[in-house]
C-alpha positions in Angstrom: 89.2 75.8 37.3 85.6 75.7 38.4 86.6 73.5 41.3 89.2 76.0 42.4 86.8 78.9 42.0 84.3 76.9 44.1 86.8 76.4 46.9 87.7 80.0 46.8 84.1 81.0 47.0 83.5 78.6 49.9 86.6 80.0 51.8 85.5 83.5 51.1 82.0 82.8 52.5 83.3 81.0 55.6 86.4 82.8 56.5 86.2 86.0 54.6 89.5 85.3 52.9 90.3 83.6 49.6 91.4 80.0 49.7 94.8 80.7 48.1 95.6 83.3 50.8 94.6 80.8 53.5 97.0 78.3 52.1 99.8 80.9 52.0 99.0 81.9 55.6 99.0 78.4 57.2 101.5 76.5 54.9 104.3 79.1 54.7 107.1 78.1 57.1 107.7 81.7 58.2 104.1 82.6 58.5 102.2 84.8 56.1 104.3 87.7 54.9 102.6 90.7 53.5 103.9 91.8 50.2 104.7 95.5 49.8 101.9 95.9 47.3 99.4 94.4 49.7 100.6 96.5 52.7 97.8 98.5 54.2 95.2 96.9 52.0 92.3 95.0 53.6 89.6 93.3 51.8 86.2 94.6 52.5 84.0 92.1 54.3 80.3 92.3 54.3 78.9 92.9 57.9 76.5 90.0 57.4 79.4 87.6 56.7 80.8 85.5 59.6 84.1 86.8 61.1 87.3 84.8 60.6 87.6 81.8 62.9 91.0 81.5 64.5 92.6 78.1 63.8 94.4 76.4 66.7 98.2 76.4 66.3 100.0 73.0 66.2 103.2 74.5 67.7 103.7 73.0 71.2 103.8 75.4 74.1 107.1 75.5 75.9 107.2 75.5 79.7 109.1 78.7 79.8 106.4 80.4 77.8 103.8 79.6 80.5 103.0 82.3 83.0 104.5 81.6 86.5 102.2 80.1 89.1 101.0 82.7 91.6 102.9 82.6 94.9 101.0 82.4 98.2 100.3 85.7 99.8 103.0 86.2 102.4 103.8 89.3 104.4 107.2 90.9 103.7 108.4 92.8 106.8 109.3 96.4 106.3 112.4 98.1 107.8 110.4 99.3 110.7 109.0 95.8 111.4 112.6 94.4 111.2 113.9 97.0 113.8 110.9 96.4 116.1 111.4 92.6 116.0 115.2 92.9 116.6 114.7 95.2 119.6 112.0 93.0 121.1 114.0 89.8 120.6 117.0 91.3 122.2 115.0 92.5 125.2 113.2 89.2 125.6 116.4 87.1 125.3 118.0 89.3 127.9 114.9 89.0 130.2 114.8 85.2 130.1 118.6 84.8 130.7 118.4 87.3 133.5 115.4 85.6 135.2 117.0 82.2 134.8 120.1 83.4 136.6 118.0 85.4 139.2 115.8 82.4 140.0 118.9 80.1 140.4 120.4 82.7 142.7 117.3 83.1 144.8 116.8 79.4 145.2 120.4 78.9 146.3 120.1 81.8 148.8 116.9 80.3 150.3 118.5 76.9 150.6 121.6 78.4 152.3 119.7 80.7 154.7 116.5 78.8 155.5 117.3 75.2 154.4 114.3 75.1 152.1 114.4 73.5 148.6 111.7 73.0 146.1 110.2 69.5 146.7 111.4 67.2 143.9 114.3 69.4 142.8 117.0 67.7 144.9 116.3 64.1 143.7 116.7 62.3 140.4 116.2 64.7 137.4 116.6 67.8 139.5 114.7 70.9 138.4 114.5 69.8 134.8 111.4 67.8 135.8 109.5 71.1 136.3 107.9 72.5 133.2 108.6 76.0 134.5 112.4 75.5 134.3 112.1 73.7 131.0 110.2 76.7 129.6 113.1 78.9 130.6 115.4 76.9 128.4 112.9 76.7 125.5 112.4 80.5 125.5 116.1 81.3 125.7 116.8 79.0 122.7 113.9 80.4 120.7 114.8 84.1 121.2 118.5 83.4 120.5 117.4 81.7 117.3 115.1 84.7 116.5 118.1 87.1 117.0 120.2 85.0 114.6 117.4 85.2 112.1 117.3 89.0 112.5 121.0 89.5 112.2 122.3 86.9 109.7 121.6 87.8 106.1 122.6 84.4 104.8 119.9 81.7 104.8 117.4 84.1 106.4 114.3 82.4 104.7 115.3 79.0 106.0 116.0 80.3 109.5 112.7 82.2 109.5 110.7 79.1 108.6 112.5 77.1 111.3 112.0 80.0 113.8 108.3 80.2 113.0 107.8 76.4 113.4 109.6 76.3 116.8 107.6 79.3 118.0 104.1 78.2 116.9 104.5 74.5 118.0 106.8 74.6 121.1 107.7 78.0 122.5 104.2 79.6 122.5 102.3 76.5 123.7 104.8 75.7 126.4 104.7 79.3 127.8 100.9 79.5 127.7 100.7 76.1 129.5 102.9 77.3 132.3 100.9 80.6 132.7 97.4 79.0 132.4 98.2 76.0 134.7 99.7 78.4 137.4 96.7 80.6 137.5 94.2 77.7 137.3 95.8 76.1 140.3 96.2 79.4 142.1 92.6 80.6 141.7 90.9 77.3 142.3 90.9 76.4 146.1 90.3 72.7 145.5 93.2 72.3 143.1 95.4 74.6 145.2 94.9 72.2 148.2 96.1 69.3 146.0 99.0 71.2 144.5 100.2 73.1 147.5 98.8 71.4 150.5 98.6 72.8 154.0 100.2 76.1 155.1 103.1 74.2 156.7 103.7 71.9 153.7 107.2 72.2 152.0 105.6 73.7 148.9 103.7 76.3 150.9 106.8 77.3 152.8 108.9 77.5 149.6 106.3 79.7 147.9 106.2 82.0 151.0 110.0 82.3 150.9 110.2 83.1 147.2 109.9 86.8 146.2 106.8 87.7 144.3 108.6 89.0 141.3 110.4 85.7 140.9 107.1 83.8 141.0 105.2 86.0 138.6 108.0 86.5 136.1 108.5 82.7 136.0 104.8 81.9 135.6 102.9 85.0 134.4 105.2 87.2 132.4 106.3 84.3 130.1 102.8 84.0 128.8 102.4 87.7 128.1 105.8 87.9 126.3 104.9 85.2 123.8 101.6 86.9 123.1 103.4 90.2 122.5 105.8 88.3 120.2 102.8 87.0 118.2 101.4 90.5 117.9 104.6 92.3 117.0 106.3 89.7 114.8 104.7 88.0 111.8 104.9 84.1 112.0 103.9 81.8 109.2 102.0 78.8 110.6 102.5 75.4 109.1 99.6 72.9 108.5 97.5 71.9 111.5 98.4 68.3 111.1 102.2 68.9 111.3 101.8 71.3 114.2 99.6 68.9 116.2 102.1 66.0 115.5 104.9 68.2 116.8 102.9 69.1 119.9 102.2 65.4 120.5 105.9 64.6 120.2 106.9 67.4 122.6 104.3 66.5 125.3 105.0 62.8 124.8 108.7 63.3 125.4 107.9 65.3 128.6 105.5 62.6 129.8 108.0 59.9 129.1 110.6 61.8 131.0 108.3 62.2 134.0 107.4 58.5 133.9 111.1 57.5 133.7 111.9 59.6 136.7 109.0 58.1 138.7 109.6 54.4 137.8 113.4 54.6 138.0 113.8 56.7 141.2 110.3 57.4 142.5 110.8 61.1 141.8 107.9 63.4 140.7 108.1 67.1 140.1 104.8 68.2 141.7 103.1 67.3 144.9 99.9 67.2 142.9 101.1 64.1 141.0 102.0 62.5 144.3 98.6 63.2 145.7 96.8 61.9 142.6 98.8 58.7 142.5 100.4 56.9 139.5 97.1 56.4 137.7 95.3 59.7 138.0 98.5 61.7 137.2 98.0 60.7 133.6 95.0 63.1 133.6 97.4 66.0 134.5 99.7 65.2 131.6 96.8 64.8 129.3 95.6 68.3 130.4 99.0 69.7 129.5 98.5 68.2 126.0 95.0 69.7 125.6 96.1 73.1 126.7 99.1 73.0 124.4 96.8 72.3 121.4 94.4 75.0 122.4 97.4 77.4 122.8 98.5 76.7 119.3 95.1 77.6 117.8 94.9 80.6 120.1 98.3 81.9 118.8 97.1 81.2 115.2 94.0 83.3 115.9 96.1 86.1 117.2 98.3 86.1 114.1 95.4 86.0 111.7 93.7 88.8 113.6 96.8 91.0 113.9 98.4 90.4 110.5 95.4 89.7 108.1 95.5 93.2 106.6 99.2 93.1 105.8 99.1 89.5 104.4 96.0 89.9 102.3 
């Protein structure tokens, strides 16, 4: 009896609760039920005594009891954003389809009336060797995909991820490469002489025959449209490593296509590549790659600047 009283005194000193109550509390299979007579009664504990120490529970924690992991902060478009994106995608898709048909019509009319053709467009590979015409097809495919993403309610998240990946790694860099290369060669006299040649060269005659609206919509407006797309529509960027790998693959496929046309049929898309020769033309293709990577980070900067407030 003395031992029991000693254990009870020790439990009272340490936990502020008698030892028999501690046993009832921790050994009872249903917990520690409070009897009706004990309801509302609390033992007075001296303020100098130590507060009860919570004992760790041996019951394993189930996975469903754990709080869910926080999701990454993503922007959910509002109804207004959805309508703006839909209207812009519709207008941009119509613009690129119209300009593709308009450019083909103008080139056919110039060939019929003046007998002029774009150098390199009538041999192996045709106009698909030119990055400008490839960009038309890329932009048309992207904006049709964006329209499907806006209109189809089924699988919208998967389509949106694929749409964002195509835009950030292929559509935006390709359009900005076309715009930046056009203005770099146009504003630099030394490079213009290599790319165009004399005033009576086939390229110069063709550029003089082309309407100005065809030239600038094919080379200038495409860059502004993708920048407006980045400002008006939120795009989720993937990791830099995946994006750079995709840009390498895209530019590598274009370079292999140019090499194949040259080694198989001696056909090159630009007079600049003919003037530089088969060895220095690698520098131009490398420049396309560098500008593509820079365009990707430029688009990422635009998105972070324009949408940081909504995402965070």
